[in-house]
Backbone bond lengths (Angstrom), bond angles and torsions (degrees), N, CA, C in turn:
res aa  C-N    CA-C-N  psi(-1)  N-CA   C-N-CA  omega(-1)  CA-C   N-CA-C  phi
1 X - - - 1.464 - - 1.515 108.67 -
2 X 1.293 118.61 141.97 1.457 122.36 178.03 1.508 108.96 -141.89
3 X 1.353 116.29 170.77 1.453 119.69 178.31 1.503 112.02 84.82
4 X 1.347 118.22 -164.81 1.462 121.87 -172.46 1.515 114.12 -66.38
5 X 1.343 118.17 -16.11 1.457 119.68 179.56 1.519 112.64 -86.94
6 X 1.307 117.38 -6.32 1.454 120.90 -179.59 1.518 109.73 -72.60
7 X 1.328 116.42 136.49 1.457 120.25 -179.55 1.525 110.32 -59.43
8 X 1.331 115.66 138.49 1.460 120.60 176.15 1.518 111.49 -88.04
9 X 1.322 117.34 -17.11 1.457 122.21 -179.13 1.522 109.60 -104.13
10 X 1.322 115.15 125.00 1.461 121.69 174.53 1.523 107.50 -113.00
11 X 1.312 117.46 119.78 1.459 121.68 -175.55 1.524 111.02 -88.53
12 X 1.315 115.91 133.07 1.458 121.66 171.69 1.528 110.97 -99.79
13 X 1.327 115.70 -33.77 1.466 121.33 172.68 1.518 108.44 -148.93
14 X 1.324 116.53 132.59 1.453 120.71 179.97 1.522 109.69 -134.72
15 X 1.348 118.04 92.89 1.469 120.42 178.64 1.521 111.12 -62.75
16 X 1.314 115.78 159.68 1.462 120.53 -179.28 1.528 110.85 -61.04
17 X 1.330 116.39 -39.26 1.462 121.26 -179.67 1.519 109.72 -132.72
18 X 1.315 117.92 76.04 1.464 120.02 -177.85 1.522 111.72 -65.29
19 X 1.331 115.30 142.86 1.455 121.46 176.18 1.524 112.04 -110.36
20 X 1.322 116.49 -6.60 1.456 121.85 178.00 1.519 107.65 -161.96
21 X 1.329 115.30 167.77 1.461 119.61 -179.46 1.514 110.13 -146.55
22 X 1.333 114.42 149.89 1.457 122.66 173.37 1.521 107.20 -123.75
23 X 1.323 116.35 128.46 1.460 121.79 -177.99 1.519 108.79 -120.92
24 X 1.346 116.64 124.92 1.456 122.17 -178.35 1.522 110.83 -100.94
25 X 1.330 115.46 139.21 1.460 122.33 -179.29 1.527 108.21 -127.59
26 X 1.329 116.96 114.10 1.459 119.38 -178.51 1.520 111.10 -82.91
27 X 1.316 116.11 176.03 1.451 121.88 -177.57 1.514 112.94 -83.55
28 X 1.323 114.91 -175.97 1.453 120.60 -179.26 1.516 109.69 -165.84
29 X 1.322 115.49 -135.54 1.467 121.43 -178.74 1.516 109.58 -131.56
30 X 1.329 115.04 161.43 1.462 118.72 174.60 1.521 110.16 -62.95
31 X 1.326 116.37 -40.93 1.462 121.01 -178.86 1.517 109.58 -134.83
32 X 1.308 115.93 143.03 1.462 121.82 179.01 1.506 110.39 162.15
33 X 1.316 116.57 102.66 1.464 120.93 -178.07 1.526 112.36 -85.73
34 X 1.330 116.29 -9.72 1.460 119.06 179.38 1.530 110.12 -77.21
35 X 1.323 115.16 160.90 1.460 119.86 176.57 1.522 110.07 -70.18
36 X 1.316 118.55 151.02 1.463 120.09 174.85 1.526 110.15 -57.87
37 X 1.327 117.96 144.81 1.466 120.27 -179.48 1.523 111.39 -71.02
38 X 1.308 115.85 163.34 1.462 120.39 178.88 1.524 110.91 -60.31
39 X 1.339 116.64 -41.76 1.463 121.26 174.56 1.521 107.42 -98.12
40 X 1.326 115.67 95.19 1.455 121.98 -171.01 1.524 109.10 -113.59
41 X 1.327 116.65 105.12 1.457 120.55 -175.42 1.529 113.40 -59.85
42 X 1.348 119.67 -42.50 1.468 118.06 177.60 1.523 113.28 -57.35
43 X 1.336 116.45 -37.60 1.465 119.28 177.64 1.518 111.20 -68.91
44 X 1.335 116.74 -39.01 1.456 120.61 179.97 1.529 111.32 -63.29
45 X 1.338 117.01 -33.20 1.467 119.77 -179.41 1.528 112.25 -63.83
46 X 1.319 116.98 -26.14 1.461 119.93 -177.85 1.523 113.08 -87.93
47 X 1.320 116.96 -12.48 1.468 118.50 -178.85 1.521 113.10 -59.81
48 X 1.347 119.01 -44.22 1.471 117.55 178.26 1.526 113.28 -63.62
49 X 1.329 117.45 -31.04 1.464 119.75 176.04 1.529 110.13 -66.74
50 X 1.333 116.17 -40.83 1.461 119.71 176.54 1.523 110.62 -62.42
51 X 1.332 116.85 -42.56 1.465 120.48 179.10 1.519 111.14 -62.22
52 X 1.333 116.80 -42.68 1.462 120.39 178.99 1.523 111.16 -63.11
53 X 1.324 116.80 -40.38 1.467 120.38 179.46 1.526 111.36 -69.29
54 X 1.323 116.55 -39.92 1.465 119.83 177.56 1.523 110.36 -61.55
55 X 1.321 116.10 -41.14 1.457 120.02 179.97 1.530 110.48 -67.18
56 X 1.332 116.34 -43.18 1.468 120.23 -175.82 1.518 112.53 -69.77
57 X 1.332 117.82 -26.19 1.468 121.03 -178.25 1.518 112.12 -105.98
58 X 1.321 117.54 13.20 1.464 120.44 179.75 1.522 110.40 -57.10
59 X 1.314 116.18 132.72 1.455 121.42 179.94 1.513 114.01 84.44
60 X 1.321 118.03 -2.04 1.463 121.86 179.02 1.527 109.55 -106.73
61 X 1.320 117.72 153.39 1.469 120.37 -178.36 1.532 112.21 -80.01
62 X 1.322 116.10 59.38 1.465 122.27 -176.62 1.529 108.80 -115.23
63 X 1.311 116.00 118.13 1.452 121.43 174.36 1.522 109.16 -76.98
64 X 1.321 117.12 138.31 1.462 122.18 177.25 1.524 108.28 -126.15
65 X 1.332 115.62 126.09 1.458 119.74 -179.45 1.516 110.93 -146.70
66 X 1.311 115.25 177.52 1.460 120.42 178.16 1.522 109.61 -138.02
67 X 1.339 114.82 160.28 1.460 121.08 178.65 1.522 109.11 -89.23
68 X 1.332 116.01 133.99 1.454 121.78 173.16 1.526 107.77 -102.33
69 X 1.334 116.08 119.27 1.462 120.91 -178.90 1.532 110.61 -85.56
70 X 1.329 115.18 142.92 1.453 120.04 172.20 1.517 111.63 -81.12
71 X 1.329 116.10 -30.10 1.458 120.83 -177.42 1.519 109.37 -128.70
72 X 1.317 114.38 154.63 1.451 120.78 -172.32 1.517 112.85 -77.24
73 X 1.346 118.15 -26.56 1.445 121.15 -172.23 1.516 114.17 -113.80
74 X 1.341 113.54 169.76 1.462 122.05 173.52 1.520 109.85 -72.93
75 X 1.331 115.26 -45.12 1.463 123.12 172.52 1.525 113.97 65.25
76 X 1.315 114.53 53.99 1.454 120.80 171.14 1.521 113.48 54.16
77 X 1.314 116.03 -132.17 1.459 120.92 -176.02 1.523 113.23 -67.21
78 X 1.330 117.24 -13.49 1.467 119.23 175.54 1.529 111.24 -65.00
79 X 1.342 115.84 -37.64 1.469 122.06 179.68 1.528 110.26 49.20
80 X 1.321 115.59 53.51 1.465 120.51 -174.07 1.520 112.95 -59.29
81 X 1.331 117.17 -37.47 1.461 119.28 -179.68 1.527 111.54 -63.50
82 X 1.325 116.76 -36.57 1.469 120.51 177.82 1.525 110.32 -67.28
83 X 1.324 116.67 -41.72 1.466 120.12 179.22 1.522 110.90 -60.61
84 X 1.340 116.23 -45.07 1.459 119.35 -179.74 1.523 111.71 -66.54
85 X 1.331 117.05 -38.22 1.459 119.74 178.24 1.527 110.97 -66.07
86 X 1.335 117.34 -36.67 1.467 120.15 175.63 1.528 110.62 -62.85
87 X 1.332 116.11 -42.17 1.462 119.93 178.15 1.519 110.38 -62.59
88 X 1.330 116.57 -41.90 1.458 119.97 179.78 1.527 111.19 -63.56
89 X 1.331 117.17 -40.64 1.463 120.34 178.38 1.524 111.34 -66.11
90 X 1.324 117.12 -37.14 1.470 119.83 176.79 1.528 110.15 -64.30
91 X 1.328 116.55 -42.42 1.463 120.10 177.49 1.524 110.81 -65.39
92 X 1.328 116.25 -36.00 1.456 120.44 177.17 1.519 111.33 -63.50
93 X 1.339 116.57 -41.43 1.460 119.22 177.81 1.523 111.27 -62.21
94 X 1.327 116.75 -39.59 1.462 119.61 178.86 1.523 111.50 -68.00
95 X 1.325 116.20 -30.41 1.463 120.44 -178.46 1.520 112.64 -81.54
96 X 1.327 116.16 -44.52 1.464 120.58 -169.74 1.517 114.23 -113.54
97 X 1.333 118.17 -11.86 1.448 120.06 -174.93 1.523 110.82 84.82
98 X 1.337 116.93 -168.63 1.471 121.29 -174.69 1.523 112.75 -82.37
99 X 1.324 116.26 67.28 1.466 119.98 -179.96 1.527 109.53 -94.78
100 X 1.336 117.78 155.13 1.474 119.85 176.33 1.525 110.09 -67.70
101 X 1.324 115.17 143.06 1.464 121.64 -174.60 1.525 109.09 -125.25
102 X 1.325 115.75 139.86 1.455 122.38 168.84 1.521 107.43 -112.58
103 X 1.321 116.50 128.93 1.462 122.38 178.19 1.523 109.01 -99.04
104 X 1.326 116.24 131.01 1.464 122.19 178.10 1.523 107.28 -122.54
105 X 1.340 116.80 111.55 1.454 119.51 -175.13 1.511 112.80 -129.88
106 X 1.322 115.53 145.85 1.463 122.38 177.68 1.515 109.80 -113.80
107 X 1.333 117.24 134.29 1.465 123.15 172.86 1.532 110.29 57.06
108 X 1.337 118.77 -118.89 1.460 120.99 177.30 1.523 110.98 -58.10
109 X 1.342 116.39 -38.08 1.459 120.03 177.09 1.507 112.49 -65.17
110 X 1.339 117.19 -31.61 1.458 120.01 174.96 1.510 111.49 -66.63
111 X 1.332 116.46 -39.59 1.463 119.66 177.21 1.526 110.66 -63.74
112 X 1.336 116.82 -43.85 1.463 120.28 178.55 1.524 111.08 -63.00
113 X 1.340 116.81 -41.62 1.461 120.09 179.07 1.521 111.27 -62.06
114 X 1.332 116.48 -42.70 1.458 119.76 178.83 1.524 111.19 -65.10
115 X 1.319 117.44 -37.00 1.460 120.16 178.20 1.533 111.74 -62.34
116 X 1.332 116.81 -33.35 1.460 120.86 -176.00 1.524 112.42 -97.90
117 X 1.336 116.31 7.71 1.450 119.86 -176.17 1.512 115.01 -65.08
118 X 1.326 117.90 -16.53 1.454 120.69 -178.94 1.516 114.37 -90.38
119 X 1.323 118.59 -2.45 1.465 119.92 178.92 1.526 110.46 -63.42
120 X 1.333 117.83 147.87 1.470 120.46 -172.84 1.520 114.37 -55.14
121 X 1.329 117.73 -36.83 1.454 119.46 -175.49 1.521 113.38 -81.77
122 X 1.331 117.91 -14.29 1.467 120.88 -175.84 1.518 109.62 -82.23
123 X 1.321 115.67 119.65 1.456 122.07 -179.33 1.506 112.22 -92.97
124 X 1.349 116.70 -31.29 1.456 120.09 -175.04 1.515 109.49 -159.37
125 X 1.336 114.08 157.44 1.458 122.03 174.28 1.519 107.73 -126.64
126 X 1.316 115.61 131.12 1.462 122.18 172.40 1.520 106.26 -113.89
127 X 1.324 116.62 110.28 1.456 122.11 -174.79 1.520 109.79 -107.50
128 X 1.323 116.41 125.01 1.455 123.51 -176.84 1.517 108.85 -107.83
129 X 1.328 116.56 115.36 1.470 121.38 -177.71 1.530 110.82 42.90
130 X 1.335 117.68 52.88 1.465 119.78 -172.57 1.522 112.79 -72.14
131 X 1.295 114.66 157.36 1.457 123.26 174.15 1.521 106.83 -88.25
132 X 1.316 116.81 107.54 1.460 122.52 -175.44 1.523 109.88 -123.94
133 X 1.334 117.96 81.97 1.463 119.56 177.08 1.533 110.90 -61.87
134 X 1.300 115.85 159.09 1.463 120.96 178.80 1.521 110.18 -58.20
135 X 1.317 115.56 135.28 1.456 120.55 175.60 1.516 115.56 85.86
136 X 1.341 118.31 9.46 1.466 119.66 176.37 1.528 110.01 -55.86
137 X 1.336 118.53 137.61 1.471 120.50 -178.46 1.519 111.94 -66.16
138 X 1.330 116.19 147.35 1.465 121.12 -179.53 1.528 112.78 -136.28
139 X 1.333 118.69 -14.22 1.466 120.33 -173.82 1.527 111.47 -58.52
140 X 1.333 116.80 -32.86 1.465 120.84 -177.05 1.531 112.31 -71.18
141 X 1.336 117.37 -10.33 1.461 120.95 -178.65 1.527 112.90 -87.37
142 X 1.307 117.13 3.20 1.467 120.24 178.52 1.527 110.41 -53.87
143 X 1.322 116.12 129.93 1.454 121.55 178.24 1.516 114.69 81.90
144 X 1.329 118.11 -5.55 1.459 121.02 -179.80 1.528 110.35 -93.68
145 X 1.313 115.23 157.75 1.451 121.23 174.42 1.517 107.84 -93.19
146 X 1.318 118.01 123.52 1.463 122.88 -178.21 1.527 108.04 -124.94
147 X 1.316 116.24 116.32 1.453 122.64 177.73 1.524 108.30 -116.52
148 X 1.315 116.50 126.39 1.463 121.46 -178.53 1.524 109.06 -122.47
149 X 1.339 115.70 126.35 1.455 123.16 174.94 1.524 108.00 -111.73
150 X 1.331 117.10 128.73 1.465 119.37 -178.06 1.514 109.37 -154.31
151 X 1.324 115.56 136.48 1.465 122.58 172.87 1.526 107.45 -89.21
152 X 1.320 116.49 125.44 1.462 119.59 -176.07 1.525 113.31 -70.24
153 X 1.331 117.90 -8.94 1.460 120.50 174.15 1.529 112.21 -89.43
154 X 1.333 117.45 1.25 1.467 122.27 178.94 1.533 109.70 -56.83
155 X 1.317 116.21 125.57 1.460 120.86 -179.16 1.527 112.92 -102.33
156 X 1.306 117.44 -0.36 1.467 121.18 -179.39 1.520 110.81 -99.49
157 X 1.307 117.22 -50.44 1.460 122.27 172.30 1.523 108.42 -118.64
158 X 1.312 117.00 148.55 1.456 122.23 -171.70 1.525 111.23 -91.52
159 X 1.338 114.95 123.91 1.459 118.86 176.06 1.524 111.36 -62.76
160 X 1.337 117.85 -31.75 1.462 119.50 178.88 1.531 111.00 -61.48
161 X 1.333 116.71 -33.41 1.467 120.03 175.39 1.516 111.50 -65.42
162 X 1.331 116.01 -38.28 1.466 119.87 177.41 1.511 111.41 -64.68
163 X 1.344 116.20 -47.12 1.475 118.84 -177.69 1.533 110.87 -64.78
164 X 1.335 117.29 -36.19 1.461 120.08 176.94 1.523 110.24 -63.51
165 X 1.341 116.96 -43.82 1.469 119.30 179.40 1.521 110.70 -63.56
166 X 1.338 117.27 -42.78 1.463 120.36 179.12 1.522 110.59 -60.16
167 X 1.329 116.85 -43.65 1.464 120.72 179.62 1.526 111.11 -60.99
168 X 1.332 116.39 -46.96 1.459 119.42 -178.31 1.521 111.40 -69.13
169 X 1.348 117.18 -36.21 1.461 120.35 177.87 1.524 111.02 -64.86
170 X 1.330 116.73 -38.47 1.465 119.82 177.16 1.525 110.44 -63.25
171 X 1.314 116.33 -42.45 1.468 119.34 178.16 1.522 111.38 -64.42
172 X 1.336 116.81 -27.23 1.465 121.13 179.62 1.524 112.45 -83.90
173 X 1.328 117.33 -3.05 1.459 120.32 176.12 1.506 115.54 106.26
174 X 1.331 118.06 9.21 1.460 120.59 175.12 1.524 109.84 -79.34
175 X 1.311 116.57 156.53 1.463 122.46 174.39 1.522 105.83 -98.22
176 X 1.295 116.71 107.56 1.455 120.54 -166.01 1.524 112.94 -115.35
177 X 1.319 114.59 155.04 1.454 122.81 171.52 1.513 107.64 -141.78
178 X 1.322 117.21 122.95 1.452 123.22 176.49 1.524 107.75 -107.55
179 X 1.320 116.35 120.34 1.460 121.45 -173.85 1.524 109.94 -119.84
180 X 1.354 118.30 99.35 1.468 120.05 175.00 1.527 109.85 -68.46
181 X 1.308 116.98 125.65 1.457 121.54 179.92 1.531 109.15 -94.56
182 X 1.324 117.79 133.38 1.459 119.69 -175.71 1.521 114.07 -72.37
183 X 1.327 116.91 -22.99 1.464 121.67 -178.52 1.523 109.29 -148.81
184 X 1.338 114.31 167.57 1.463 119.11 173.79 1.504 114.12 125.33
185 X 1.344 116.73 -26.95 1.458 118.63 -177.47 1.516 111.45 57.28
186 X 1.321 116.32 -147.77 1.455 119.62 -179.46 1.524 112.00 -85.54
187 X 1.320 116.54 -29.91 1.465 119.89 -176.82 1.518 113.04 -79.83
188 X 1.349 116.98 -15.93 1.464 122.82 178.22 1.523 111.98 64.62
189 X 1.327 117.76 24.10 1.457 121.06 -176.22 1.523 112.71 -81.76
190 X 1.320 117.71 -32.79 1.456 119.78 176.60 1.527 109.47 -82.95
191 X 1.319 116.23 137.90 1.467 121.67 -177.85 1.524 110.65 58.72
192 X 1.337 114.61 37.84 1.458 120.52 -171.07 1.524 112.24 -61.42
193 X 1.337 116.66 -34.07 1.470 118.58 -177.79 1.533 111.37 -66.19
194 X 1.333 116.50 -32.00 1.464 119.22 176.74 1.528 110.22 -67.30
195 X 1.325 117.81 -41.94 1.469 121.16 175.53 1.530 110.36 -58.13
196 X 1.333 115.88 -47.43 1.463 119.26 -178.80 1.529 110.78 -62.25
197 X 1.322 116.09 -44.55 1.463 119.90 -175.79 1.519 111.46 -64.61
198 X 1.336 117.22 -46.61 1.459 119.52 -178.14 1.527 111.67 -67.36
199 X 1.319 116.80 -39.69 1.465 119.34 178.66 1.520 110.38 -64.82
200 X 1.324 116.76 -44.13 1.469 120.58 -179.79 1.515 111.14 -64.53
201 X 1.330 117.22 -41.95 1.459 120.59 178.36 1.518 111.30 -61.52
202 X 1.336 116.76 -42.02 1.462 119.72 178.99 1.526 111.28 -62.22
203 X 1.333 116.91 -39.29 1.468 120.50 178.29 1.526 110.11 -65.62
204 X 1.328 117.41 -47.85 1.457 120.35 -178.38 1.519 111.48 -62.59
205 X 1.320 117.20 -40.33 1.461 120.18 178.27 1.521 111.16 -63.43
206 X 1.327 116.36 -41.35 1.461 120.00 -179.68 1.518 111.51 -63.54
207 X 1.337 116.09 -30.83 1.460 120.54 179.00 1.516 112.72 -90.54
208 X 1.342 116.32 -0.20 1.456 119.89 177.40 1.506 113.43 77.06
209 X 1.359 117.67 25.68 1.460 119.92 -177.62 1.515 112.81 -123.01
210 X 1.341 116.91 14.39 1.463 119.30 -178.02 1.505 110.66 -142.60
211 X 1.345 116.98 178.22 1.465 121.03 178.82 1.507 111.01 -66.06
212 X 1.315 115.95 155.89 1.462 120.45 -175.64 1.512 113.10 -71.18
213 X 1.327 118.39 -25.53 1.451 119.87 -175.17 1.520 110.07 -139.41
214 X 1.343 113.66 150.44 1.466 120.46 172.98 1.518 107.06 -149.20
215 X 1.335 116.05 115.41 1.463 120.86 178.68 1.521 112.37 51.66
216 X 1.327 116.58 38.00 1.459 120.14 176.93 1.499 113.73 87.97
217 X 1.340 119.28 -1.73 1.463 120.73 -178.61 1.516 108.66 -93.87
218 X 1.323 117.26 73.91 1.447 120.66 -179.10 1.522 110.85 -68.52
219 X 1.321 116.40 140.41 1.458 121.50 179.80 1.505 109.38 -137.18
220 X 1.319 116.01 161.39 1.442 121.57 -179.78 1.512 111.52 -97.14
221 X 1.323 116.51 158.39 1.446 121.25 -177.00 1.524 111.48 -95.56
222 X 1.329 115.94 137.26 1.451 122.70 173.90 1.517 106.50 -129.91
223 X 1.341 118.21 110.86 1.462 119.64 -176.74 1.529 111.24 -58.90
224 X 1.323 115.51 146.80 1.455 119.92 176.55 1.524 109.71 -59.07
225 X 1.312 114.66 138.39 1.458 120.07 177.10 1.510 114.67 87.87
226 X 1.353 118.85 5.96 1.461 120.37 -174.40 1.524 111.03 -103.48
227 X 1.311 116.81 52.78 1.456 119.78 176.55 1.512 109.77 -73.34
228 X 1.354 114.36 160.85 1.456 118.35 175.17 1.503 111.29 124.12
């Protein structure tokens, strides 16, 4: 199936009675109206994060899924990645009910995740080398947990944009953690296990199933099943 009728939510694990969910959003391009290619490197970069999350939540009632984009780019005011993520969240609600959700996004997917961080079911956002243009909105993140990991040597998206967003989100009432990564660039390939570990820890902490801190990335606890 292709086109607008294609599901935006792709499930990696769907328990019979999920009490929480993690949704992954991969990167893309600033512009691109075409569909993502079959061999899509941004999507491939998120697979190890999904594997790490599946392993860390094994035996727990946590649904794990990813967003399927119809178009490759953000595309200015169209904000296609946000539209697809909204569709995926709607499908998730129909599948799992009103469970708390953690969004994990990279690059363009990080920007989309941050945009949707204020939705009632979203408990936290974990943004990996996110695309944070100047002036990105933050008021809707009040009360949410926002963790941002970024290598300051990233030449594709600017870490300074991430730190500015984290600062403004904190002033708006978000519970934030800014984690400078020593290596990895934009692709997160160097020191990849550290990226996986910190991202997974932030997700588990947000769901109330992990330690409160990891390498300085303190997070708040949200018990499973406490959506709303």
